[in-house]
N, C-alpha and C positions, 0 to 999 in steps of 0.2 A: 472856797469849799463850804459845804453845808454841814453844820453841826447836827448830828443825829443822836437822839436820846433813846432810852429804852422804849418809850411809847411809840416812836416812829418805826422802830425795827420790829415791833410786835412781840417782844419777849419781856417776861417779867424778871426782874433782877433776882438772882439766886443769893446764897449766903455770902459768897465772896464779894460780889458787886455791892450788895446792900451794906456790908460791913465797911468796905473801903469808901463808898459814897458818904456814909454817915460820918466817918472820921474826917474826910475831906471837907464836908459841908460844915463840920464843927470847927474848922480852921486849922486842922492839923496836916502836916506833911506826912506822907505815907512811907513806912519803912518795912521792906520785905527782904529779910536775910535769906541766903541760900545755904543749905546744908546737904551734903551727900549722904543719902540714907545708907546705914550699915557700915560706915567707914571705920568705926571702932565699936567697942562694946559699951561705950557711954553715949552713943549718938542720941538715944531717946532722952537721956538726962540733959544733953545739950539742947535738944529741941525744946524741952520745958524751960530751960534757962533763957533761951532766946525769947520765948513768949513772955517771960516775966521781966524782960529787960527793955520792953518798949516796941517790940515787933507788932505790926498791924496784921500781917499774914506771914507765913513762912513757906518758902519754896524748898521742896525736898527732891533731890535728884535721884532717879533710879539709875544705878551704875550700869554702864554699857561699855562693851569692849572696843567699839569703834565709833567714838563720839565725833560729831562734825563741828560743833561750835565750841567745845570745851578746850581750854588751854592746858598747859602743863600741870598747874596746881590741881585743878579739878580732875584731870586725867589720873593723877597720882592717887587722889582720894578714891576714885572709882576703882582703880586697880586694887587698892587695899581692901575695899569692900568685896570685890569679886573673889579675892584670895581667901576671904573669910567665909565664902560660900553664900554670900548675899544674893537673893533672888527678888524679882518684883513682887511675887506673891508673899514672900517673907516680910518685905518692907511694909506692904499693905496690912498684913496680919499684925505686925508690931504697932502700926498706927491705929489699928482698931482698938488697941488696949490702952490708949492714952487719950486724954482730952486736955489740950493745952490752952483752950480758951480763945484761940484765934484761928482763922481759916488756914487750912493746909492746901498748898498747890503742888502737884507733882510735876517735875520736868522729866520727860522721857523722849526717846527717839521712836520713830514710827515702827521700826522693825519689831520692837517689843509689843506694841499694840497689835500689829498685824498677826504676830504669832499667837498671841493670847486670844484674839478675837475681839472685835469692837465692843459688842454688847457685854461679853464676859468681863473684860477688864474695866469697862465703865461701871458695871455693876459692883465689882469688887472695890473700886475706888469709892463709890458712894457708900457702900456698907462699912468701909474703913473710916468714914468721916472726912474723906478728901473732898474739897469744894471746887477745885479747878485743876486743869492740866495744861501744860505748855509742851507743844510738840514742834520743835524748831525746824525739823526737816520735812514737815508736811505743808506744802504750799496751798494757797487759797483755792486753786482750781481742783485740788484733790482732797479737800478737808471734809466735804459734806458727809460722807458715810460715817467717818469717826465722829464728827461734831454732832450729827443727829442722834447717834447712840449716846453720846455724852449728855446732850440736852435732855434726853429721856430719863437719864439716870440722875439728873440734877448736878452734873459736873460741868463747870464753865470752861470752855475752850478759849484760852488766852492766845491771841495771835500777835505776831511781831511785825513791826515796821522798822526797816533798816535805813541808814543814810542813802543807800542806793535804790530804795523803792521809788518808782516813778510817781510823781504827784497825782496822776489820774487814778492810781491804784490804791492810794492810802485810804480814801473814803470807803472803798469796798472792803478792805481789810477791817477797818473800824466797825463797819456795819455787822460783820460776821463774828467779831470778837465778843467774848463774854467775860465778865468779871472785871478786867481792866485791859488796857492795851499796853503791850511791852514795847517801848521805844528803845531800839538797839543803839547804844551811844556811839559806837564806832565800828568800822569794818574790821573784821578779823575775829579771832577766837577770844574767849574769856581770859581775863588776866588783869593784874594790877597795873595802874598807870600813874606816873609821877604827876602828870598834868592832865586835867580833864580835856578831852578832845572837843574842838569847836563844834564838831558834828553832833555832839550830845545835846547841846542847846538848840541846834537847828532842827533836829528830828523831833525833839520834844515840842517845839513850836508848831511844826507841821501837823503832828498828831493832835495836839490840843485844839487846833483850829478846825479839826475834822470830826470831833466826837465830844460828847458829854461824859463818856466813860472816864474813869480815873486813868491817868497816864503815868506810868512808872518807867524810869530810865534805868537800864542795866547794861553791863559790859563796859568796864573801864571806870566805874565809880568805886574808888578805893579808900577815901578818907572822909572824915566829917566835913572838912572844908569843901571838898568836891561835891558832896551830897547837898550841902547848902547852896552851892553855886548853881547846880543844875535844877534845883527845886525853885529857883527864881522863875523858871519856865514850866517845869513839870509838877505833877501832883505828888510824886514820890520817887523813891529809888529802890532798885534791887541790888544788893551787895553780896557777892559770892566769894570770889577768889581771895580777897583780903581776909575774910573770915575763915575760909577753909585752910589757908596757909597757917594761920595761928593754931588751928586744931592739929594740922600735920606736925607742927613744931612742938606739940605737947602742951599747949596752953590749957586744954581741957574745958569743961563747961563753964568754969569760973572766968577764965580768960575770954571765952567767947561772949559771955554775958557782959563783961566789962567793955569789950569793943562795941557791941551793939548799943549799950547804954551811952557810950560816947557819941555815937551817931544820933541817938534819940535826943540827947541834950542839945547837940548842935542844931538839929532840925527845929526843935521847939524854940530855940533862941534866935534862929536865923531869920 
C-alpha cells in the first residue's frame, strides 16, 4: 500500500491533525479518552480534569437512543444523559463555554447530523470549538455530503478502519479521513476486555502502512498495559468504556483524572 500524507491528498491539516502530528513527531504516544456528554452534572468538570491529566484530545459522545457501536457501559451513560434532557445543541453550547486546551472530537450517529442538517451542525461544532467528528455509521460511499460541509467548517471527519475492512478499501478510507484514522481494535461493540485482541495490533499495522495520518486504536483497549501493548504498532489509543464505567460507579472527576494519568504514565514509560 502507498502511504499518503496531507500534501498528496490536497488538504491542509486542521487543529486536530496538527496537534496530534506534533505530539507524535515529538515522540509521544497519543491518548484520547472518551466521555459521554451530559451524563451527569459534573461532565464539564470531568472534561477539564481529563485534559489536565495527559489527554492529547478528548472524544465527547453525543447521547443517542439507538446506538450501533456502543456496548452496555456507554449505552447506560447515554441513557442517563438523555434522561437529564441532554441534547446535541445543549452539549455544543456547553462546549462553547469551556476551553480545555486540547482538541475536542465529537462522536455521533448520522441520524442526529441528518436531522440537524449538515451545514448547520458542522457550523455549530466549529463555533463551539469542536475540531473533529466521528460518525461510525456513515460509510465511505455516503460520507461526501457531510464531510464536505465539515471540511468547510474546519471540522475533521475521522473515519474508521475495522478488522473486517478489505485491504483494498483501507487506502481509500485513509485518504478521506481527517485528523487521525480510528483503527477499530476488534469486531463488536465498545466494552472493556481482559486481554487485548490480536486484531488490534493487526488493524493498527494495516492502517499505519497506508497513511501518514496519526493512527489511534479504540474499542477493547481497557488498561495501561493494553495501551502500551497496542502502541507498539499504533500512534495512540482511544479509551472509553473503562473510563465511563468508573464515572457511572461514582468515581467523579478525580477518579477519572487518576485513571487517565495512569494511562499517560504507562504510555510515556512504555
